C-alpha positions in Angstrom: -1.0 87.7 41.9 0.7 90.7 43.1 4.2 89.4 42.9 6.2 86.5 41.4 6.3 83.0 42.7 9.2 82.4 45.0 12.0 80.9 43.3 14.7 78.6 44.3 18.3 78.2 42.8 19.1 74.6 42.0 22.1 72.8 41.1 22.0 69.0 40.1 24.8 66.8 39.6 24.1 64.0 37.0 26.6 61.1 35.3 27.6 62.7 31.9 26.2 59.7 30.1 22.9 60.3 31.5 22.5 64.1 30.7 20.1 63.8 27.9 17.7 61.7 30.4 18.0 64.3 32.8 17.3 67.3 30.6 14.0 65.0 29.4 12.9 64.8 32.9 13.3 68.5 33.7 11.4 69.3 30.5 8.5 66.9 31.4 8.8 68.4 34.8 8.2 71.7 33.3 9.3 73.8 36.0 13.0 74.3 35.6 14.4 77.4 33.7 18.1 76.8 33.0 20.4 79.4 34.2 24.3 79.1 33.7 26.5 79.9 36.7 30.3 80.5 36.3 32.1 78.0 38.2 35.9 77.1 37.6 35.5 73.7 38.8 33.3 72.8 36.0 34.8 74.5 33.0 33.6 71.7 30.5 30.6 71.9 28.2 29.8 68.3 28.2 26.5 68.9 26.0 28.1 71.1 23.1 28.7 68.1 21.0 25.1 66.9 21.5 23.8 70.3 20.8 25.7 70.8 17.6 24.7 67.5 16.2 21.1 68.1 17.2 20.9 71.4 15.5 22.5 69.9 12.3 20.0 67.3 12.3 17.1 69.6 13.1 17.9 71.7 10.1 17.9 68.6 7.8 14.7 67.5 9.6 12.8 70.5 9.4 13.5 71.0 5.6 12.2 67.4 5.0 9.1 67.7 6.9 8.1 70.8 4.9 7.4 68.4 2.0 5.9 65.6 3.9 2.1 66.0 5.0 2.2 63.8 8.0 0.2 63.7 11.0 2.9 63.4 13.8 2.4 61.0 16.8 2.1 61.8 20.6 5.5 61.4 22.6 5.2 58.3 24.7 5.3 58.6 28.6 8.1 56.1 29.1 10.2 57.4 26.2 13.8 58.0 26.5 16.0 60.6 24.9 18.4 59.5 22.3 22.1 59.1 23.1 24.9 60.8 21.1 25.4 57.5 18.9 21.8 57.4 18.3 21.4 60.9 17.6 24.5 60.5 15.0 22.5 57.6 13.2 19.6 59.8 13.2 21.7 62.7 11.5 23.3 60.3 8.8 19.7 58.7 7.6 18.6 62.2 7.4 21.7 63.3 5.4 21.3 60.2 2.9 17.3 60.7 2.6 17.6 64.6 2.0 20.2 63.8 -0.6 17.9 61.6 -2.7 15.2 63.8 -1.8 16.7 67.1 -3.1 16.2 66.0 -6.5 12.3 65.6 -5.8 12.2 69.2 -4.4 14.3 70.8 -7.3 11.7 69.1 -9.7 8.9 70.6 -7.6 10.4 74.0 -7.9 10.9 73.4 -11.5 7.3 72.6 -12.1 6.2 75.7 -10.2 8.6 77.9 -12.2 6.9 76.3 -15.5 3.5 76.5 -14.0 4.0 80.3 -13.4 5.3 81.0 -17.1 2.3 79.3 -18.5 -0.1 81.2 -16.6 1.9 84.5 -17.8 1.7 83.1 -21.2 -2.1 82.3 -21.0 -2.9 85.9 -19.6 -0.8 87.6 -22.5 -2.5 85.6 -25.0 -6.1 86.1 -23.6 -5.4 90.0 -24.3 -3.6 89.2 -27.7 -6.4 86.7 -29.0 -8.8 89.8 -29.6 -6.2 91.1 -32.3 -6.6 87.7 -34.4 -3.4 88.2 -36.3 -0.5 86.1 -37.0 2.1 87.9 -34.9 4.9 86.4 -36.5 4.2 88.4 -39.8 3.3 91.5 -37.7 6.9 91.6 -36.3 9.0 90.5 -39.1 12.4 92.6 -39.7 11.5 92.7 -43.5 7.8 93.8 -42.9 7.0 97.4 -44.5 5.1 98.4 -41.3 6.6 99.4 -37.8 4.6 97.8 -35.3 4.3 98.1 -31.8 2.2 96.3 -29.0 1.6 97.8 -25.7 -0.8 99.5 -23.1 -1.8 103.1 -22.3 -3.9 104.6 -19.7 -7.4 104.6 -21.4 -7.9 108.3 -20.7 -5.2 109.4 -23.2 -6.2 107.0 -26.1 -8.0 109.4 -28.1 -5.0 112.3 -27.3 -2.6 109.6 -28.5 -4.5 108.9 -31.5 -4.6 112.2 -32.9 -1.1 113.0 -32.4 -0.1 109.7 -34.1 -2.2 110.2 -36.8 -0.4 113.5 -37.6 2.8 111.2 -37.8 1.2 108.9 -40.2 0.7 106.3 -37.4 -2.7 104.2 -36.4 -3.6 103.2 -32.8 -5.9 100.4 -32.3 -7.3 99.3 -29.2 -8.1 95.6 -28.8 -8.7 95.2 -25.1 -9.1 97.2 -22.0 -8.9 96.3 -18.2 -8.6 98.3 -15.1 -8.2 101.7 -16.7 -5.8 100.5 -19.2 -6.2 100.2 -22.9 -3.9 97.4 -24.8 -3.5 98.6 -28.4 -1.4 98.0 -31.3 0.6 101.1 -33.2 1.3 100.6 -36.9 2.9 103.1 -39.2 5.8 103.2 -41.9 9.1 102.5 -40.9 11.5 105.0 -40.3 9.3 107.2 -37.9 10.3 105.3 -34.9 12.3 108.1 -33.4 9.5 110.7 -34.0 6.8 108.7 -32.2 8.9 107.3 -29.3 8.3 110.9 -27.3 4.7 110.9 -28.3 4.2 107.3 -26.9 6.6 108.1 -23.6 4.3 111.4 -22.9 1.0 109.4 -23.0 2.2 106.8 -20.5 2.8 104.0 -23.2 4.3 100.8 -22.0 5.6 98.1 -24.4 3.9 94.7 -23.9 6.4 92.0 -24.8 5.4 89.2 -26.8 6.8 85.7 -25.8 8.2 83.8 -28.8 5.9 81.1 -28.1 2.9 83.5 -29.1 4.5 85.0 -32.2 2.7 82.6 -34.6 -1.1 82.3 -35.7 -3.5 82.5 -32.9 -4.8 78.8 -33.6 -1.2 77.6 -33.3 -0.8 79.5 -30.1 -4.0 77.9 -28.7 -2.9 74.6 -29.4 0.5 75.0 -28.0 -0.9 76.4 -24.7 -3.3 73.5 -24.4 -0.6 71.0 -25.1 1.6 72.7 -22.6 -1.3 72.5 -20.0 -1.6 68.7 -20.5 2.2 68.3 -20.3 2.5 70.2 -17.2 -0.5 68.4 -15.5 1.4 64.9 -16.3 4.4 65.9 -14.8 2.7 67.2 -11.8 0.8 64.2 -11.3 4.0 62.1 -11.8 5.8 64.2 -9.1 2.8 63.7 -6.6 3.2 60.1 -7.3 6.8 60.2 -6.2 5.9 62.1 -3.2 3.4 59.5 -2.3 5.7 56.5 -2.7 8.4 58.4 -0.5 5.7 58.9 2.1 5.0 55.1 2.1 8.7 54.3 2.1 9.7 56.7 4.8 6.8 58.1 6.5 6.8 55.8 9.6 10.6 56.6 10.0 10.1 60.1 9.9 7.4 60.0 12.5 9.9 57.9 14.8 12.6 60.6 14.0 10.1 63.4 15.2 9.6 61.7 18.3 13.4 61.3 18.9 14.3 65.0 17.9 11.5 66.2 20.4 13.2 63.9 23.3 16.6 65.3 22.3 15.6 69.1 22.2 15.8 69.7 26.0 19.3 68.8 26.2 20.4 70.8 23.3 18.4 74.0 24.7 19.7 73.3 28.3 23.3 73.1 26.8 23.2 76.7 25.6 22.5 78.0 29.2 22.8 76.0 32.4 24.8 72.8 31.6 28.5 72.4 32.7 30.8 69.5 33.7 33.9 67.9 34.1 35.1 64.3 33.3 31.9 62.2 33.8 30.0 64.7 35.6 27.3 66.8 34.0 26.0 69.9 36.2 22.7 71.6 35.5 21.8 75.0 37.3 18.7 76.8 37.0 15.8 78.3 39.0 12.6 76.4 39.8 9.5 77.6 42.0 9.8 76.8 45.4 6.4 75.1 45.3 7.5 72.9 42.5 10.6 71.4 44.7 8.9 68.6 46.2 7.6 67.3 43.1 10.9 67.7 41.6 12.7 65.7 44.0 10.4 62.9 43.8 10.5 62.6 40.2 14.3 62.7 40.0 14.6 59.8 42.7 12.0 57.5 40.7 14.0 58.0 37.7 17.8 58.0 38.9 17.6 56.1 42.3 20.0 58.2 44.0 22.3 58.7 40.9 22.3 62.1 41.3 22.8 65.3 43.8 21.0 68.5 44.2 21.4 71.5 46.3 19.1 74.5 46.6 19.1 78.0 48.1 17.0 81.2 48.1 18.2 83.8 45.8 20.4 86.6 47.3 19.5 90.2 47.1 22.2 91.4 44.9 20.8 88.9 42.1 17.3 89.8 42.3 17.7 91.5 38.8 18.9 87.9 37.4 16.1 85.9 39.1 13.3 85.3 36.5 9.6 86.2 37.2 7.1 83.5 37.1 3.8 85.1 37.4 0.5 83.4 37.5 -3.1 85.1 36.7 -6.7 83.9 37.1 -8.4 83.6 33.7 -10.3 87.1 33.7 -7.0 88.7 34.4 -4.8 87.4 31.6 -6.4 89.5 29.1 -5.0 92.7 30.5 -1.3 91.0 30.8 -0.1 91.9 27.4 -1.0 95.7 28.1 1.1 95.5 31.0 4.1 93.6 29.3 4.2 96.0 26.7 5.9 98.2 29.4 7.9 95.8 30.7 8.0 92.6 32.8 8.2 93.1 36.4 11.8 92.3 38.4 11.6 89.3 40.7 10.2 90.3 43.9 8.7 93.6 42.3 4.7 94.4 42.9 3.1 93.0 40.0 0.7 95.9 38.7 -1.4 93.8 36.6 -4.4 93.9 38.9 -3.8 97.5 39.7 -3.9 98.4 36.2 -7.1 96.3 35.1 -9.2 98.1 37.9 -8.1 101.3 37.3 -7.8 101.3 33.6 -11.3 100.1 33.4 -12.6 102.5 36.0 -10.6 105.5 34.2 -12.3 104.8 30.8 -15.7 104.5 32.2 -15.5 107.7 34.2 -14.1 109.6 31.0 -16.8 108.1 28.6 -19.7 107.3 30.7 -22.8 106.6 28.3 -24.9 103.6 28.6 -25.7 103.5 24.7 -22.0 104.2 23.5 -20.8 101.6 26.4 -23.2 99.0 25.2 -22.2 99.4 21.6 -18.4 99.1 22.5 -19.3 95.9 24.5 -21.1 94.4 21.4 -18.5 95.1 19.1 -15.7 93.9 21.3 -17.6 90.6 21.8 -18.5 90.1 18.0 -15.5 91.7 16.3 -12.3 90.9 18.2 -11.5 87.6 17.3 -8.2 85.7 16.1 -5.1 87.4 17.0 -7.1 90.1 18.8 -9.0 87.5 20.9 -7.1 88.5 24.1 -8.4 92.2 23.4 -12.1 90.8 23.6 -12.3 91.1 27.6 -10.6 94.3 27.7 -13.3 95.7 25.3 -16.1 94.1 27.0 -15.0 95.3 30.5 -14.3 99.1 29.2 -17.8 99.0 27.4 -19.6 97.5 30.7 -17.6 100.4 32.8 -18.8 103.1 30.5 -22.4 101.7 30.8 -22.1 101.9 34.5 -20.9 105.2 34.6 -23.7 106.2 32.1 -26.3 105.2 34.8 -24.2 107.3 37.2 -24.4 110.1 34.9 -27.9 109.4 33.4 -26.7 109.6 29.9 -27.7 107.5 27.0 -26.5 108.1 23.3 -26.2 111.7 24.7 -29.9 112.0 26.0 -29.9 113.1 29.5 -33.5 113.2 29.7 -34.5 109.6 29.4 -32.4 108.2 32.3 -32.7 109.3 35.8 -28.9 109.8 37.0 -27.9 107.8 40.0 -25.5 110.8 40.9 -25.5 113.7 38.5 -24.5 114.7 35.0 -20.7 115.7 34.6 -22.1 119.3 33.4 -24.5 119.7 36.3 -21.3 120.5 38.7 -18.2 120.6 36.8 -16.2 122.2 39.9 -17.1 119.1 41.8 -15.9 116.7 38.9 -12.6 118.5 38.9 -12.0 118.2 42.5 -13.0 114.6 42.6 -10.5 114.0 39.6 -7.7 115.6 41.4 -8.4 113.5 44.7 -8.6 110.1 42.6 -5.0 111.6 41.2 -3.8 112.0 44.9 -4.8 108.6 45.8 -3.3 107.2 42.8 0.2 108.8 43.3 0.1 108.0 46.8 -0.6 104.4 46.2 2.4 104.4 43.7 4.8 105.9 46.3 3.8 103.1 48.6 4.3 100.3 46.3 7.6 101.7 45.2 8.8 102.1 48.9 7.7 98.2 49.0 9.8 97.4 46.1 12.7 99.2 47.2 12.5 97.5 50.5 12.1 94.1 48.9 15.3 94.7 46.6 17.2 95.6 49.8 17.6 99.5 48.9 16.5 100.6 52.2 18.0 103.9 51.9 16.4 104.5 48.6 13.3 103.4 50.0 13.2 105.8 52.9 14.8 108.9 51.6 14.4 109.0 47.9 11.5 111.4 46.1 9.8 108.4 45.1 10.1 106.6 48.4 8.8 107.3 52.0 10.3 110.8 52.1 8.7 111.9 48.9 5.4 110.6 50.4 5.7 112.6 53.5 6.3 115.8 51.5 3.5 115.0 49.2 0.8 114.6 51.7 2.2 117.5 53.8 1.9 119.8 50.7 -1.6 118.3 49.9 -3.3 118.8 53.3 -1.4 122.2 53.6 -2.8 123.5 50.1 -6.2 122.0 50.7 -6.5 124.2 53.5 -5.2 127.4 51.8 -7.8 126.8 48.9 -10.7 126.4 51.6 -9.6 129.7 53.6 -7.7 128.4 56.3 -3.9 128.7 56.8 -1.5 126.2 55.7 -0.8 124.7 59.3 2.5 124.3 61.2 2.3 120.7 61.4 2.0 120.5 57.4 4.9 123.1 57.0 7.1 120.9 59.3 6.4 117.7 57.5 6.9 119.3 53.9 10.3 121.0 55.1 11.4 117.5 56.7 10.3 115.7 53.5 11.7 117.9 51.0 15.1 118.5 53.2 15.4 114.6 53.3 15.3 114.4 49.6 17.8 117.0 49.1 20.1 115.4 51.3 19.6 112.1 49.5 20.2 113.6 46.4 23.3 115.2 47.6 24.7 112.0 49.1 24.0 110.3 45.8 25.7 112.6 43.9 29.4 112.1 43.0 30.3 115.4 41.0 32.5 118.2 42.3 31.1 120.9 44.7 29.5 123.3 42.5 28.1 120.6 40.2 26.9 118.5 42.9 25.0 121.5 44.6 23.2 122.3 41.1 22.3 119.0 40.5 20.9 118.6 43.8 18.9 121.9 43.7 17.6 120.9 40.2 16.4 117.3 41.2 14.8 118.4 44.4 13.0 121.3 42.5 12.0 118.7 39.9 10.6 116.8 42.9 7.9 119.2 43.7 7.1 120.2 40.1 6.7 116.5 39.3 4.4 116.1 41.9 2.4 119.2 41.0 2.2 118.1 37.4 1.1 114.6 37.9 -1.5 115.5 40.1 -3.2 118.2 37.8 -2.7 115.6 35.0 -5.6 113.8 36.4 -8.0 116.8 35.6 -7.8 115.2 32.1 -10.4 112.3 33.7 -13.0 115.1 34.4 -12.3 117.0 31.4 -12.8 114.1 29.0 -16.2 113.4 31.1 -17.2 117.2 30.3 -16.0 117.0 26.8 -18.1 113.8 26.0 -21.3 115.7 27.2 -20.4 118.9 25.4 -19.9 117.1 22.2 -23.3 115.3 22.5 -24.8 118.7 23.0 -23.1 120.1 19.8 -24.4 117.0 18.0 -27.8 117.9 19.1 -27.8 121.4 18.5 -26.8 120.9 15.0 -29.4 118.2 14.6 -32.2 120.4 15.8 -31.7 123.0 13.1 -32.5 120.2 10.3 -35.7 118.5 9.3 -36.6 115.0 10.5 -34.4 113.1 8.3 -31.6 115.5 8.5 -31.9 115.6 12.4 -31.7 111.6 12.6 -28.7 111.3 10.3 -27.0 113.7 12.1 -27.7 112.3 15.7 -26.4 108.8 14.2 -23.4 109.9 12.5 -22.5 112.2 15.5 -23.0 108.9 17.7 -20.6 107.1 15.6 -17.8 109.8 15.5 -18.3 109.9 19.3 -17.8 106.3 19.9 -15.0 105.8 17.1 -13.0 109.2 17.8 -13.5 110.2 21.5 -13.6 106.5 22.4 -10.2 105.8 20.8 -8.7 109.2 22.5 -10.2 108.2 25.9 -8.7 104.9 25.6 -5.2 106.1 24.7 -5.5 108.8 27.6 -6.3 106.2 30.1 -3.3 103.9 29.0 -0.9 107.1 29.3 -2.3 107.8 32.9 -1.5 104.1 33.8 1.8 104.2 31.9 3.3 107.7 32.8 1.9 108.7 36.0 1.6 105.0 37.6 4.1 102.7 36.1 6.9 105.3 35.7 6.9 105.7 39.5 7.4 102.2 40.8 7.8 99.7 37.8 11.2 99.1 36.4 9.8 96.8 33.7 13.2 95.1 33.1 12.4 91.9 34.5 13.1 88.6 33.1 10.4 86.1 32.3 10.8 82.5 33.6 11.2 80.3 30.5 11.3 76.8 31.5 12.4 73.7 29.5 9.4 72.2 27.8 8.8 69.0 26.0 7.4 69.5 22.4 3.6 69.5 22.5 3.2 70.6 25.9 2.0 74.0 27.3 
């Protein structure tokens, strides 16, 4: 749980003719992650033709099943992957079937377009029906009137009517919808240029009348009714063709779905991890150490000695190339996406998921301690966070529970501190103690990150960096010496010779390391060393003070509640309880959101940035379709 599972680099040799069966076995095993390894002895890509053929067939198959509502069968346990010849036959069948099926798809597209046009016509007619006019007469070129149909904001109708009246035109509204008035404007011909500006200023938009509707309303109504019946008949005929195709090809499509699922492992593995020469195919990749025994047993049962496998542990120099396979208990999994949003741990690095979960929940509760507010957050998370946000439900419920716990510690429920007797004290009771405890908590957290980073660097083989860098053992010695020394100063005691000596040793060690690491000229080297060494002290000081926000927000929570009660006490009974209720809503939504972000910031910038590179590669094994 604190680091990735130990991985082994494996190389497998098979007969090229059995490459698809080998890939299928590795996919069923579910613990083999392909990883290509350059080898001049195996320069060929024996599965390339297989992959190209699979991709071509898969493209056709994907388009075909979009139009077939079929329930696909499970993959039999004893099924074997198709050979290159069988995959070619599948591709040929799909090509022929799709060629005949494309006309059905084109007909479906045409039906959909006709339906859309019919809906537009019906919508337009529903607006024009109120005119009860033969529109063919209204828009005749030889008509005496200049008539226009359109829509204008309803608020502008009266003003537009008055303006048009002066020009000898009449505006008549025949329908209104969603703040828009649909109207007809009519007047003597020859005045079009004069009223064009008036209509534009009023927000007029022309309403185009399709040719099918430029007739008497009864004729238009009959046309729409007949067109509806015709399209329904076409759609019914189309559905019958689809049903006939399903009856004729459904079983074959199901068989191909199984064959494509069985062929997919080799197609995927060929992109990264399959090389060969002549009649040999070589698979390279990573397997968890605890899965090797079962893999050997599966290989022996299937190939009966017609394979060879070598294994080795990853070298220190390739730690950044080894994928990380991390396993978590069910209760920790909801926190993992928040960690992965920062990055994936490198192989061998300390996995911060458990540390993140415990610390984040603790910080949230300490900054937002209230039994009532925490209870509301708990209930809202449990009832509202569903679907795509289901993973966040546990995080929200834990945050609410932590807030409730600290509410009992502080003796606060919906801001009232007279109802509950605190298990400890209210934050405002002794603000100085709260600030001191926040600083101590920050010191402990920073020390933990330095220890973890030292472990990470040692594990990766970077011993010098682990011992002498500012984020390693030397930094930890300097930081602790300064903490104990300054603590004595603040309590009226001297800094202490031992603390001073440890601080000097730590900072000089860091400066020496920075000097050795720099490859610049003498002057630039000295400047870089000075700046980076100075930054070490400033960064430790700033990071420690950053944890004061934990106490600050706990104090702010109480102060905000007091401000709400002060406002409420100056109002009558109804106003009092309304203010208290709305104030608590503001506290939960606004302050709760800010506290959640601030706790996340402390974890990311004061924690992860010290020891967590976040540039690891997640282990992605070959999988058979339908398996987890």
